[in-house]
C-alpha positions, 0 to 999 in steps of 0.5 A, a space after each residue: 204779298 212779298 215783292 222781290 226786285 232783282 235786276 237782270 245782271 244779278 239774275 244772270 250772275 246767280 244763274 251762271 253760278 248755279 250752272 257752273 256748280 252743276 257742271 262742276 258736280 257732273 264733271 267730277 262724277 267721272 274718273 280720268 282713268 277709264 280702266 277703273 270705272 264704276 259700273 253703277 255710275 258710268 257703265 262698264 269700262 274697258 278695264 272691266 270687260 273680258 274679251 277673247 283675243 287670239 284664244 287668250 282671255 284678256 281685259 279689253 283695255 289690255 288688248 287695246 293698249 297692245 294693239 296700239 303698241 303693235 300699230 306704232 311698231 308697224 308704222 315705224 318699220 314702214 317709214 
């Protein structure tokens, strides 16, 4: 029978390194640009979903950006 002696500091250091590598792989799996996602990995992004906005078919991302711009304009006019 083989005995392995590892003290707690070494064990926790190895576990920390393994955890950090796993976390790094998980973070790298998603893209920063949410309008260009990969549906098989993270589901549909706002750049892939088509919606009817006032009778015009647009990507959800475009509708969100436009509504954000309109809100900022209205806010600036109110000030």
